[in-house]
All heavy atoms as TSV, in Angstrom:
chain	resi	resn	atom	element	x	y	z
A	1	SER	N	N	0.807	-1.250	-0.026
A	1	SER	CA	C	0.025	0.008	0.034
A	1	SER	C	C	0.829	1.231	0.080
A	1	SER	O	O	1.990	1.166	0.537
A	1	SER	CB	C	-0.922	-0.020	1.224
A	1	SER	OG	O	-0.204	0.223	2.451
A	2	LEU	N	N	0.338	2.302	-0.481
A	2	LEU	CA	C	1.059	3.589	-0.584
A	2	LEU	C	C	0.523	4.444	0.440
A	2	LEU	O	O	-0.720	4.829	0.375
A	2	LEU	CB	C	0.893	4.261	-1.998
A	2	LEU	CG	C	1.451	5.466	-2.275
A	2	LEU	CD1	C	2.995	5.324	-2.195
A	2	LEU	CD2	C	0.924	5.928	-3.647
A	3	PRO	N	N	1.281	4.971	1.374
A	3	PRO	CA	C	0.724	5.970	2.318
A	3	PRO	C	C	0.447	7.293	1.660
A	3	PRO	O	O	1.127	7.657	0.742
A	3	PRO	CB	C	2.037	6.130	3.342
A	3	PRO	CG	C	3.097	5.435	2.755
A	3	PRO	CD	C	2.657	4.662	1.644
A	4	ALA	N	N	-0.713	7.761	2.112
A	4	ALA	CA	C	-1.112	9.108	1.518
A	4	ALA	C	C	-1.840	9.937	2.633
A	4	ALA	O	O	-2.379	9.515	3.470
A	4	ALA	CB	C	-2.037	8.779	0.433
A	5	THR	N	N	-1.685	11.208	2.356
A	5	THR	CA	C	-2.402	12.193	3.203
A	5	THR	C	C	-3.158	13.171	2.369
A	5	THR	O	O	-2.616	13.590	1.288
A	5	THR	CB	C	-1.383	13.019	4.072
A	5	THR	OG1	O	-0.671	12.077	5.024
A	5	THR	CG2	C	-2.255	13.968	5.021
A	6	MET	N	N	-4.484	13.357	2.658
A	6	MET	CA	C	-5.238	14.225	1.816
A	6	MET	C	C	-5.892	15.365	2.622
A	6	MET	O	O	-6.145	15.173	3.761
A	6	MET	CB	C	-6.292	13.401	1.045
A	6	MET	CG	C	-5.716	12.448	0.164
A	6	MET	SD	S	-7.056	11.295	-0.548
A	6	MET	CE	C	-8.305	12.175	-0.905
A	7	PHE	N	N	-6.104	16.439	2.000
A	7	PHE	CA	C	-6.790	17.579	2.585
A	7	PHE	C	C	-7.954	17.946	1.674
A	7	PHE	O	O	-7.824	17.993	0.406
A	7	PHE	CB	C	-5.822	18.820	2.619
A	7	PHE	CG	C	-4.655	18.657	3.623
A	7	PHE	CD1	C	-3.509	18.323	2.997
A	7	PHE	CD2	C	-4.748	18.807	4.923
A	7	PHE	CE1	C	-2.347	18.176	3.816
A	7	PHE	CE2	C	-3.767	18.667	5.713
A	7	PHE	CZ	C	-2.435	18.325	5.221
A	8	ARG	N	N	-9.054	18.198	2.372
A	8	ARG	CA	C	-10.306	18.612	1.573
A	8	ARG	C	C	-10.584	19.965	2.017
A	8	ARG	O	O	-10.976	20.174	3.253
A	8	ARG	CB	C	-11.491	17.605	1.859
A	8	ARG	CG	C	-12.573	17.948	1.020
A	8	ARG	CD	C	-13.732	16.945	1.166
A	8	ARG	NE	N	-14.888	17.294	0.272
A	8	ARG	CZ	C	-16.041	16.870	0.522
A	8	ARG	NH1	N	-16.356	16.026	1.421
A	8	ARG	NH2	N	-16.957	17.300	-0.378
A	9	LEU	N	N	-10.356	20.933	1.194
A	9	LEU	CA	C	-10.407	22.371	1.610
A	9	LEU	C	C	-11.752	22.901	1.017
A	9	LEU	O	O	-11.953	23.042	-0.139
A	9	LEU	CB	C	-9.292	23.156	1.131
A	9	LEU	CG	C	-7.823	22.551	1.463
A	9	LEU	CD1	C	-6.689	23.343	0.809
A	9	LEU	CD2	C	-7.651	22.503	2.893
A	10	LEU	N	N	-12.619	23.274	1.892
A	10	LEU	CA	C	-13.859	23.825	1.538
A	10	LEU	C	C	-14.142	25.213	2.057
A	10	LEU	O	O	-13.613	25.480	3.200
A	10	LEU	CB	C	-15.023	22.916	2.044
A	10	LEU	CG	C	-15.003	21.451	1.600
A	10	LEU	CD1	C	-16.057	20.720	2.401
A	10	LEU	CD2	C	-15.207	21.362	0.153
A	11	MET	N	N	-14.762	26.056	1.408
A	11	MET	CA	C	-15.088	27.401	1.772
A	11	MET	C	C	-13.835	28.176	2.401
A	11	MET	O	O	-13.669	28.625	3.399
A	11	MET	CB	C	-16.136	27.466	2.898
A	11	MET	CG	C	-17.453	26.698	2.638
A	11	MET	SD	S	-18.278	27.463	1.201
A	11	MET	CE	C	-18.682	28.983	1.866
A	12	VAL	N	N	-12.975	28.322	1.462
A	12	VAL	CA	C	-11.605	29.011	1.591
A	12	VAL	C	C	-11.841	30.444	1.160
A	12	VAL	O	O	-12.247	30.678	0.042
A	12	VAL	CB	C	-10.483	28.378	0.923
A	12	VAL	CG1	C	-9.168	29.160	1.188
A	12	VAL	CG2	C	-10.341	26.892	1.450
A	13	ASP	N	N	-11.399	31.478	1.962
A	13	ASP	CA	C	-11.595	32.813	1.667
A	13	ASP	C	C	-10.190	33.523	1.735
A	13	ASP	O	O	-9.245	32.996	2.392
A	13	ASP	CB	C	-12.457	33.542	2.549
A	13	ASP	CG	C	-12.791	35.003	2.116
A	13	ASP	OD1	O	-12.701	35.252	0.900
A	13	ASP	OD2	O	-13.269	35.723	2.875
A	14	GLY	N	N	-9.952	34.425	0.863
A	14	GLY	CA	C	-8.692	35.159	0.788
A	14	GLY	C	C	-8.689	36.229	-0.300
A	14	GLY	O	O	-9.647	36.339	-0.994
A	15	PRO	N	N	-7.583	36.868	-0.464
A	15	PRO	CA	C	-7.560	38.048	-1.379
A	15	PRO	C	C	-7.637	37.628	-2.787
A	15	PRO	O	O	-8.141	38.445	-3.626
A	15	PRO	CB	C	-6.159	38.624	-1.057
A	15	PRO	CG	C	-5.390	37.728	-0.368
A	15	PRO	CD	C	-6.383	36.661	0.282
A	16	ARG	N	N	-7.347	36.434	-3.186
A	16	ARG	CA	C	-7.405	36.004	-4.612
A	16	ARG	C	C	-8.369	34.858	-4.921
A	16	ARG	O	O	-8.357	34.264	-5.881
A	16	ARG	CB	C	-6.105	35.608	-5.161
A	16	ARG	CG	C	-5.120	36.769	-5.179
A	16	ARG	CD	C	-3.811	36.412	-5.943
A	16	ARG	NE	N	-2.993	37.650	-5.905
A	16	ARG	CZ	C	-1.743	37.658	-6.406
A	16	ARG	NH1	N	-1.280	36.572	-6.894
A	16	ARG	NH2	N	-1.163	38.739	-6.350
A	17	VAL	N	N	-9.250	34.674	-3.905
A	17	VAL	CA	C	-10.273	33.621	-3.986
A	17	VAL	C	C	-11.423	34.105	-4.640
A	17	VAL	O	O	-11.971	35.240	-4.470
A	17	VAL	CB	C	-10.670	33.039	-2.580
A	17	VAL	CG1	C	-11.713	31.984	-2.676
A	17	VAL	CG2	C	-9.411	32.500	-1.917
A	18	ARG	N	N	-12.046	33.350	-5.682
A	18	ARG	CA	C	-13.326	33.778	-6.309
A	18	ARG	C	C	-14.430	34.041	-5.352
A	18	ARG	O	O	-14.703	33.251	-4.455
A	18	ARG	CB	C	-13.619	32.596	-7.306
A	18	ARG	CG	C	-14.841	32.839	-8.121
A	18	ARG	CD	C	-15.065	31.723	-9.077
A	18	ARG	NE	N	-16.383	31.761	-9.574
A	18	ARG	CZ	C	-17.299	30.955	-9.126
A	18	ARG	NH1	N	-17.031	29.952	-8.307
A	18	ARG	NH2	N	-18.596	30.960	-9.672
A	19	ALA	N	N	-15.072	35.069	-5.585
A	19	ALA	CA	C	-16.233	35.525	-4.725
A	19	ALA	C	C	-17.229	34.413	-4.859
A	19	ALA	O	O	-17.463	33.892	-5.878
A	19	ALA	CB	C	-16.646	36.805	-5.122
A	20	GLY	N	N	-18.029	34.293	-3.788
A	20	GLY	CA	C	-19.240	33.451	-3.756
A	20	GLY	C	C	-20.264	33.791	-4.825
A	20	GLY	O	O	-20.542	34.838	-4.991
A	21	VAL	N	N	-20.804	32.784	-5.507
A	21	VAL	CA	C	-21.824	33.028	-6.570
A	21	VAL	C	C	-23.088	33.376	-5.929
A	21	VAL	O	O	-23.805	34.196	-6.513
A	21	VAL	CB	C	-21.900	31.664	-7.389
A	21	VAL	CG1	C	-23.054	31.949	-8.426
A	21	VAL	CG2	C	-20.694	31.395	-8.040
A	22	ALA	N	N	-23.420	32.928	-4.822
A	22	ALA	CA	C	-24.669	33.229	-4.095
A	22	ALA	C	C	-24.917	34.740	-3.868
A	22	ALA	O	O	-25.982	35.234	-4.133
A	22	ALA	CB	C	-24.773	32.445	-2.789
A	23	PHE	N	N	-23.834	35.355	-3.522
A	23	PHE	CA	C	-23.969	36.883	-3.351
A	23	PHE	C	C	-24.534	37.462	-4.592
A	23	PHE	O	O	-25.379	38.349	-4.516
A	23	PHE	CB	C	-22.623	37.429	-3.035
A	23	PHE	CG	C	-22.607	38.961	-2.908
A	23	PHE	CD1	C	-23.072	39.559	-1.774
A	23	PHE	CD2	C	-22.009	39.617	-3.922
A	23	PHE	CE1	C	-23.001	40.948	-1.664
A	23	PHE	CE2	C	-22.075	41.050	-3.814
A	23	PHE	CZ	C	-22.534	41.686	-2.844
A	24	PHE	N	N	-23.904	37.196	-5.717
A	24	PHE	CA	C	-24.323	37.846	-6.970
A	24	PHE	C	C	-25.835	37.457	-7.355
A	24	PHE	O	O	-26.547	38.220	-7.910
A	24	PHE	CB	C	-23.372	37.495	-8.053
A	24	PHE	CG	C	-22.041	38.030	-7.824
A	24	PHE	CD1	C	-21.058	37.215	-7.434
A	24	PHE	CD2	C	-21.765	39.395	-7.920
A	24	PHE	CE1	C	-19.760	37.739	-7.106
A	24	PHE	CE2	C	-20.538	39.928	-7.699
A	24	PHE	CZ	C	-19.570	39.125	-7.294
A	25	GLN	N	N	-26.221	36.233	-7.006
A	25	GLN	CA	C	-27.602	35.729	-7.322
A	25	GLN	C	C	-28.644	36.510	-6.396
A	25	GLN	O	O	-29.599	36.925	-6.911
A	25	GLN	CB	C	-27.710	34.252	-6.957
A	25	GLN	CG	C	-27.067	33.431	-8.096
A	25	GLN	CD	C	-27.033	31.973	-7.674
A	25	GLN	OE1	O	-27.448	31.561	-6.658
A	25	GLN	NE2	N	-26.623	31.040	-8.612
A	26	PHE	N	N	-28.095	36.766	-5.128
A	26	PHE	CA	C	-29.063	37.578	-4.309
A	26	PHE	C	C	-29.175	38.923	-4.833
A	26	PHE	O	O	-30.194	39.605	-4.806
A	26	PHE	CB	C	-28.429	37.559	-2.840
A	26	PHE	CG	C	-28.522	36.316	-2.172
A	26	PHE	CD1	C	-27.676	36.023	-1.189
A	26	PHE	CD2	C	-29.427	35.258	-2.533
A	26	PHE	CE1	C	-27.681	34.819	-0.547
A	26	PHE	CE2	C	-29.490	34.064	-1.914
A	26	PHE	CZ	C	-28.597	33.830	-0.902
A	27	VAL	N	N	-28.117	39.556	-5.128
A	27	VAL	CA	C	-28.038	40.995	-5.641
A	27	VAL	C	C	-29.007	41.082	-6.900
A	27	VAL	O	O	-29.766	42.042	-7.105
A	27	VAL	CB	C	-26.711	41.521	-5.964
A	27	VAL	CG1	C	-26.712	42.930	-6.636
A	27	VAL	CG2	C	-25.882	41.623	-4.579
A	28	ASP	N	N	-28.757	40.079	-7.864
A	28	ASP	CA	C	-29.564	40.138	-9.145
A	28	ASP	C	C	-30.967	39.995	-8.790
A	28	ASP	O	O	-31.838	40.758	-9.410
A	28	ASP	CB	C	-29.142	39.021	-10.056
A	28	ASP	CG	C	-27.802	39.250	-10.750
A	28	ASP	OD1	O	-27.379	40.488	-10.772
A	28	ASP	OD2	O	-27.196	38.274	-11.210
A	29	ALA	N	N	-31.392	39.154	-7.951
A	29	ALA	CA	C	-32.834	38.989	-7.570
A	29	ALA	C	C	-33.358	40.342	-6.903
A	29	ALA	O	O	-34.470	40.701	-7.337
A	29	ALA	CB	C	-32.972	37.898	-6.610
A	30	VAL	N	N	-32.661	40.944	-6.154
A	30	VAL	CA	C	-33.086	42.163	-5.553
A	30	VAL	C	C	-33.210	43.261	-6.591
A	30	VAL	O	O	-34.252	44.019	-6.591
A	30	VAL	CB	C	-32.148	42.579	-4.312
A	30	VAL	CG1	C	-32.480	44.006	-3.807
A	30	VAL	CG2	C	-32.270	41.643	-3.198
A	31	LEU	N	N	-32.234	43.388	-7.420
A	31	LEU	CA	C	-32.266	44.424	-8.452
A	31	LEU	C	C	-33.404	44.165	-9.506
A	31	LEU	O	O	-34.008	45.083	-10.032
A	31	LEU	CB	C	-30.909	44.505	-9.127
A	31	LEU	CG	C	-29.821	45.068	-8.304
A	31	LEU	CD1	C	-28.429	45.014	-9.130
A	31	LEU	CD2	C	-30.196	46.418	-7.891
A	32	ASP	N	N	-33.724	42.900	-9.724
A	32	ASP	CA	C	-34.868	42.499	-10.623
A	32	ASP	C	C	-36.159	42.477	-9.965
A	32	ASP	O	O	-37.189	42.077	-10.540
A	32	ASP	CB	C	-34.526	41.248	-11.308
A	32	ASP	CG	C	-33.370	41.374	-12.202
A	32	ASP	OD1	O	-33.044	42.475	-12.757
A	32	ASP	OD2	O	-32.833	40.322	-12.602
A	33	ASP	N	N	-36.217	42.839	-8.720
A	33	ASP	CA	C	-37.403	42.805	-7.907
A	33	ASP	C	C	-38.131	41.438	-7.799
A	33	ASP	O	O	-39.264	41.180	-7.984
A	33	ASP	CB	C	-38.536	43.861	-8.330
A	33	ASP	CG	C	-39.505	44.144	-7.367
A	33	ASP	OD1	O	-39.263	44.062	-6.074
A	33	ASP	OD2	O	-40.650	44.504	-7.756
A	34	ARG	N	N	-37.158	40.372	-7.800
A	34	ARG	CA	C	-37.664	38.988	-7.596
A	34	ARG	C	C	-37.391	38.600	-6.162
A	34	ARG	O	O	-36.544	38.977	-5.476
A	34	ARG	CB	C	-36.855	38.116	-8.511
A	34	ARG	CG	C	-37.132	38.308	-10.030
A	34	ARG	CD	C	-36.433	37.332	-10.892
A	34	ARG	NE	N	-35.034	37.747	-11.015
A	34	ARG	CZ	C	-33.919	37.013	-10.580
A	34	ARG	NH1	N	-34.118	35.833	-9.950
A	34	ARG	NH2	N	-32.776	37.430	-10.764
A	35	PRO	N	N	-38.075	37.499	-5.659
A	35	PRO	CA	C	-37.814	36.997	-4.344
A	35	PRO	C	C	-36.447	36.327	-4.283
A	35	PRO	O	O	-35.969	35.803	-5.314
A	35	PRO	CB	C	-38.810	35.968	-4.071
A	35	PRO	CG	C	-39.530	35.695	-5.387
A	35	PRO	CD	C	-39.238	36.865	-6.335
A	36	VAL	N	N	-35.715	36.430	-3.242
A	36	VAL	CA	C	-34.424	35.863	-2.979
A	36	VAL	C	C	-34.628	34.393	-2.539
A	36	VAL	O	O	-35.426	34.113	-1.669
A	36	VAL	CB	C	-33.512	36.565	-1.980
A	36	VAL	CG1	C	-32.350	35.950	-1.619
A	36	VAL	CG2	C	-33.380	38.046	-2.363
A	37	ASP	N	N	-34.050	33.413	-3.200
A	37	ASP	CA	C	-34.132	32.034	-2.848
A	37	ASP	C	C	-33.487	31.813	-1.515
A	37	ASP	O	O	-32.367	32.271	-1.334
A	37	ASP	CB	C	-33.537	31.182	-3.930
A	37	ASP	CG	C	-34.258	31.102	-5.216
A	37	ASP	OD1	O	-35.490	31.372	-5.133
A	37	ASP	OD2	O	-33.599	31.065	-6.351
A	38	THR	N	N	-34.188	31.122	-0.602
A	38	THR	CA	C	-33.511	30.778	0.618
A	38	THR	C	C	-33.686	29.203	0.775
A	38	THR	O	O	-34.709	28.663	0.219
A	38	THR	CB	C	-34.127	31.512	1.850
A	38	THR	OG1	O	-35.531	31.247	1.858
A	38	THR	CG2	C	-33.834	32.889	1.790
A	39	TYR	N	N	-32.819	28.632	1.488
A	39	TYR	CA	C	-32.942	27.173	1.731
A	39	TYR	C	C	-32.862	26.873	3.190
A	39	TYR	O	O	-32.458	27.722	4.070
A	39	TYR	CB	C	-31.713	26.393	1.069
A	39	TYR	CG	C	-31.618	26.782	-0.391
A	39	TYR	CD1	C	-30.790	27.815	-0.898
A	39	TYR	CD2	C	-32.473	26.146	-1.332
A	39	TYR	CE1	C	-30.746	28.123	-2.240
A	39	TYR	CE2	C	-32.344	26.440	-2.654
A	39	TYR	CZ	C	-31.565	27.476	-3.125
A	39	TYR	OH	O	-31.494	27.776	-4.501
A	40	LYS	N	N	-33.558	25.737	3.551
A	40	LYS	CA	C	-33.706	25.351	4.948
A	40	LYS	C	C	-34.391	26.419	5.790
A	40	LYS	O	O	-33.898	26.787	6.899
A	40	LYS	CB	C	-32.284	24.964	5.597
A	40	LYS	CG	C	-31.751	23.729	4.952
A	40	LYS	CD	C	-30.712	23.214	5.815
A	40	LYS	CE	C	-30.228	21.787	5.218
A	40	LYS	NZ	N	-29.471	21.035	6.170
A	41	LEU	N	N	-35.301	27.023	5.209
A	41	LEU	CA	C	-36.250	28.122	5.916
A	41	LEU	C	C	-35.393	29.295	6.223
A	41	LEU	O	O	-35.662	29.965	7.328
A	41	LEU	CB	C	-36.863	27.503	7.076
A	41	LEU	CG	C	-37.849	26.302	6.840
A	41	LEU	CD1	C	-38.380	25.694	8.206
A	41	LEU	CD2	C	-38.996	26.755	5.902
A	42	GLY	N	N	-34.223	29.472	5.507
A	42	GLY	CA	C	-33.491	30.686	5.750
A	42	GLY	C	C	-32.561	30.534	6.885
A	42	GLY	O	O	-31.920	31.465	7.419
A	43	LYS	N	N	-32.454	29.428	7.508
A	43	LYS	CA	C	-31.653	29.130	8.730
A	43	LYS	C	C	-30.287	28.328	8.284
A	43	LYS	O	O	-29.587	27.963	9.252
A	43	LYS	CB	C	-32.422	28.223	9.682
A	43	LYS	CG	C	-33.635	28.918	10.249
A	43	LYS	CD	C	-34.380	28.104	11.138
A	43	LYS	CE	C	-35.675	28.769	11.547
A	43	LYS	NZ	N	-36.458	28.027	12.512
A	44	MET	N	N	-29.926	28.407	7.084
A	44	MET	CA	C	-28.660	27.792	6.701
A	44	MET	C	C	-27.512	28.789	6.833
A	44	MET	O	O	-27.688	29.904	6.418
A	44	MET	CB	C	-28.775	27.362	5.275
A	44	MET	CG	C	-27.722	26.450	4.792
A	44	MET	SD	S	-28.185	25.645	3.169
A	44	MET	CE	C	-26.732	25.966	2.313
A	45	TYR	N	N	-26.360	28.374	7.304
A	45	TYR	CA	C	-25.268	29.283	7.315
A	45	TYR	C	C	-23.965	28.529	6.962
A	45	TYR	O	O	-23.981	27.291	7.041
A	45	TYR	CB	C	-25.149	29.868	8.726
A	45	TYR	CG	C	-24.698	28.903	9.795
A	45	TYR	CD1	C	-23.446	28.678	10.128
A	45	TYR	CD2	C	-25.707	28.232	10.496
A	45	TYR	CE1	C	-23.011	27.865	11.090
A	45	TYR	CE2	C	-25.293	27.421	11.485
A	45	TYR	CZ	C	-24.047	27.209	11.813
A	45	TYR	OH	O	-23.763	26.292	12.818
A	46	ARG	N	N	-22.958	29.214	6.543
A	46	ARG	CA	C	-21.637	28.641	6.308
A	46	ARG	C	C	-20.585	29.436	6.861
A	46	ARG	O	O	-20.695	30.592	6.977
A	46	ARG	CB	C	-21.509	28.520	4.748
A	46	ARG	CG	C	-22.337	27.536	4.029
A	46	ARG	CD	C	-21.883	27.399	2.672
A	46	ARG	NE	N	-22.803	26.292	2.014
A	46	ARG	CZ	C	-22.583	25.913	0.826
A	46	ARG	NH1	N	-21.649	26.349	0.117
A	46	ARG	NH2	N	-23.387	25.029	0.399
A	47	ASP	N	N	-19.536	28.745	7.259
A	47	ASP	CA	C	-18.421	29.356	7.778
A	47	ASP	C	C	-17.237	29.237	6.764
A	47	ASP	O	O	-17.201	28.292	5.923
A	47	ASP	CB	C	-17.993	28.711	9.033
A	47	ASP	CG	C	-17.105	29.650	10.033
A	47	ASP	OD1	O	-16.826	30.709	9.577
A	47	ASP	OD2	O	-16.740	29.137	10.978
A	48	VAL	N	N	-16.339	30.185	6.765
A	48	VAL	CA	C	-15.141	30.084	5.818
A	48	VAL	C	C	-13.892	30.099	6.604
A	48	VAL	O	O	-13.895	30.503	7.767
A	48	VAL	CB	C	-15.172	31.228	4.840
A	48	VAL	CG1	C	-16.422	31.305	3.946
A	48	VAL	CG2	C	-15.094	32.673	5.542
A	49	THR	N	N	-12.905	29.629	5.957
A	49	THR	CA	C	-11.481	29.586	6.557
A	49	THR	C	C	-10.601	30.480	5.668
A	49	THR	O	O	-10.652	30.315	4.446
A	49	THR	CB	C	-10.979	28.210	6.659
A	49	THR	OG1	O	-11.887	27.300	7.310
A	49	THR	CG2	C	-9.646	28.173	7.378
A	50	TYR	N	N	-9.812	31.355	6.372
A	50	TYR	CA	C	-9.073	32.207	5.670
A	50	TYR	C	C	-7.818	31.479	5.076
A	50	TYR	O	O	-7.209	30.547	5.797
A	50	TYR	CB	C	-8.551	33.348	6.554
A	50	TYR	CG	C	-7.898	34.458	5.695
A	50	TYR	CD1	C	-8.585	35.344	4.879
A	50	TYR	CD2	C	-6.463	34.674	5.812
A	50	TYR	CE1	C	-8.075	36.294	4.093
A	50	TYR	CE2	C	-5.907	35.642	5.032
A	50	TYR	CZ	C	-6.641	36.521	4.180
A	50	TYR	OH	O	-6.083	37.401	3.411
A	51	VAL	N	N	-7.371	31.659	3.976
A	51	VAL	CA	C	-6.390	30.913	3.140
A	51	VAL	C	C	-4.980	30.883	4.023
A	51	VAL	O	O	-4.401	29.830	3.961
A	51	VAL	CB	C	-6.182	31.374	1.746
A	51	VAL	CG1	C	-5.553	32.792	1.681
A	51	VAL	CG2	C	-5.351	30.342	0.931
A	52	ASP	N	N	-4.697	31.960	4.630
A	52	ASP	CA	C	-3.423	32.015	5.362
A	52	ASP	C	C	-3.413	30.910	6.569
A	52	ASP	O	O	-2.460	30.307	6.859
A	52	ASP	CB	C	-3.171	33.356	5.946
A	52	ASP	CG	C	-2.695	34.353	4.800
A	52	ASP	OD1	O	-2.447	33.891	3.653
A	52	ASP	OD2	O	-2.650	35.615	5.094
A	53	ASP	N	N	-4.613	30.779	7.124
A	53	ASP	CA	C	-4.748	29.858	8.258
A	53	ASP	C	C	-4.568	28.363	7.737
A	53	ASP	O	O	-3.988	27.544	8.451
A	53	ASP	CB	C	-6.060	30.011	8.947
A	53	ASP	CG	C	-6.239	31.363	9.689
A	53	ASP	OD1	O	-5.159	31.928	10.138
A	53	ASP	OD2	O	-7.412	31.962	9.851
A	54	LEU	N	N	-5.169	28.208	6.558
A	54	LEU	CA	C	-5.016	26.835	5.955
A	54	LEU	C	C	-3.496	26.583	5.547
A	54	LEU	O	O	-3.032	25.391	5.897
A	54	LEU	CB	C	-5.806	26.657	4.808
A	54	LEU	CG	C	-7.330	26.505	4.963
A	54	LEU	CD1	C	-8.061	26.604	3.683
A	54	LEU	CD2	C	-7.651	25.321	5.646
A	55	ILE	N	N	-2.818	27.518	5.023
A	55	ILE	CA	C	-1.424	27.281	4.615
A	55	ILE	C	C	-0.593	27.027	5.972
A	55	ILE	O	O	0.212	26.044	5.959
A	55	ILE	CB	C	-0.907	28.498	3.924
A	55	ILE	CG1	C	-1.567	28.533	2.494
A	55	ILE	CG2	C	0.552	28.377	3.696
A	55	ILE	CD1	C	-1.314	29.824	1.780
A	56	ARG	N	N	-0.850	27.803	6.970
A	56	ARG	CA	C	-0.040	27.567	8.160
A	56	ARG	C	C	-0.366	26.197	8.790
A	56	ARG	O	O	0.537	25.517	9.162
A	56	ARG	CB	C	-0.465	28.645	9.272
A	56	ARG	CG	C	0.472	28.671	10.496
A	56	ARG	CD	C	0.170	29.593	11.485
A	56	ARG	NE	N	-1.038	29.063	12.243
A	56	ARG	CZ	C	-2.118	29.707	12.505
A	56	ARG	NH1	N	-2.361	30.922	12.057
A	56	ARG	NH2	N	-3.122	29.144	13.199
A	57	SER	N	N	-1.675	25.758	8.781
A	57	SER	CA	C	-2.028	24.322	9.334
A	57	SER	C	C	-1.360	23.300	8.500
A	57	SER	O	O	-0.897	22.334	9.054
A	57	SER	CB	C	-3.529	24.294	9.250
A	57	SER	OG	O	-4.166	25.336	9.989
A	58	ILE	N	N	-1.381	23.430	7.153
A	58	ILE	CA	C	-0.814	22.452	6.354
A	58	ILE	C	C	0.731	22.386	6.562
A	58	ILE	O	O	1.255	21.236	6.632
A	58	ILE	CB	C	-1.098	22.616	4.835
A	58	ILE	CG1	C	-2.486	22.505	4.536
A	58	ILE	CG2	C	-0.182	21.780	3.879
A	58	ILE	CD1	C	-2.993	22.892	3.219
A	59	LEU	N	N	1.448	23.484	6.739
A	59	LEU	CA	C	2.877	23.528	6.980
A	59	LEU	C	C	3.140	22.861	8.299
A	59	LEU	O	O	4.209	22.117	8.400
A	59	LEU	CB	C	3.424	24.881	6.933
A	59	LEU	CG	C	3.408	25.469	5.453
A	59	LEU	CD1	C	3.894	26.955	5.569
A	59	LEU	CD2	C	4.276	24.780	4.552
A	60	LEU	N	N	2.327	23.070	9.255
A	60	LEU	CA	C	2.560	22.434	10.530
A	60	LEU	C	C	2.303	20.925	10.548
A	60	LEU	O	O	2.982	20.162	11.212
A	60	LEU	CB	C	1.568	23.103	11.698
A	60	LEU	CG	C	2.028	24.486	12.028
A	60	LEU	CD1	C	0.883	25.156	12.947
A	60	LEU	CD2	C	3.339	24.571	12.790
A	61	LEU	N	N	1.346	20.437	9.749
A	61	LEU	CA	C	1.026	19.144	9.651
A	61	LEU	C	C	2.039	18.250	8.772
A	61	LEU	O	O	2.058	17.035	8.872
A	61	LEU	CB	C	-0.413	18.918	9.042
A	61	LEU	CG	C	-1.553	19.272	10.017
A	61	LEU	CD1	C	-2.824	19.355	9.253
A	61	LEU	CD2	C	-1.628	18.222	11.146
A	62	ILE	N	N	2.853	18.933	7.974
A	62	ILE	CA	C	3.747	18.249	7.076
A	62	ILE	C	C	4.678	17.362	8.016
A	62	ILE	O	O	4.883	16.106	7.680
A	62	ILE	CB	C	4.522	19.182	6.245
A	62	ILE	CG1	C	3.661	19.661	5.136
A	62	ILE	CG2	C	5.810	18.527	5.726
A	62	ILE	CD1	C	4.270	20.779	4.369
A	63	ASP	N	N	5.283	17.850	9.107
A	63	ASP	CA	C	6.169	17.100	9.902
A	63	ASP	C	C	5.345	15.985	10.716
A	63	ASP	O	O	5.921	14.958	11.053
A	63	ASP	CB	C	6.862	18.000	10.947
A	63	ASP	CG	C	7.809	18.956	10.214
A	63	ASP	OD1	O	8.349	18.542	9.122
A	63	ASP	OD2	O	8.059	20.107	10.666
A	64	VAL	N	N	4.102	16.249	10.897
A	64	VAL	CA	C	3.457	15.195	11.709
A	64	VAL	C	C	3.101	13.984	10.856
A	64	VAL	O	O	3.107	12.802	11.432
A	64	VAL	CB	C	2.058	15.872	12.253
A	64	VAL	CG1	C	1.206	14.790	13.010
A	64	VAL	CG2	C	2.438	16.948	13.150
A	65	VAL	N	N	2.754	14.101	9.695
A	65	VAL	CA	C	2.271	12.963	8.804
A	65	VAL	C	C	3.261	12.237	8.076
A	65	VAL	O	O	3.118	11.294	7.453
A	65	VAL	CB	C	1.077	13.462	7.771
A	65	VAL	CG1	C	-0.020	13.905	8.571
A	65	VAL	CG2	C	1.632	14.489	6.905
A	66	ARG	N	N	4.584	12.714	8.121
A	66	ARG	CA	C	5.757	11.954	7.402
A	66	ARG	C	C	5.888	10.493	8.060
A	66	ARG	O	O	5.734	10.363	9.135
A	66	ARG	CB	C	7.056	12.738	7.595
A	66	ARG	CG	C	6.964	13.958	6.755
A	66	ARG	CD	C	8.397	14.533	6.746
A	66	ARG	NE	N	8.342	15.715	5.928
A	66	ARG	CZ	C	9.273	16.712	5.844
A	66	ARG	NH1	N	10.286	16.558	6.661
A	66	ARG	NH2	N	9.142	17.749	5.218
A	67	VAL	N	N	6.012	9.631	7.048
A	67	VAL	CA	C	6.182	8.257	7.508
A	67	VAL	C	C	7.627	7.843	7.529
A	67	VAL	O	O	8.413	8.307	6.650
A	67	VAL	CB	C	5.367	7.361	6.481
A	67	VAL	CG1	C	5.685	5.852	6.883
A	67	VAL	CG2	C	3.933	7.767	6.546
């Protein structure tokens, strides 16, 4: 077997990260006087991780996961 370590990076934010599409969909709906789509009765939320924090964490983990 081949040892492997994987990272699944979701909801990363930073200076060069593509802006969320949902924001633009909300703005378009408001400007077009259409209702804004909400999911889970408007009680859904997401958290983001700043890219610098992810890089620091990965660098710290490199020494831990070496075989």
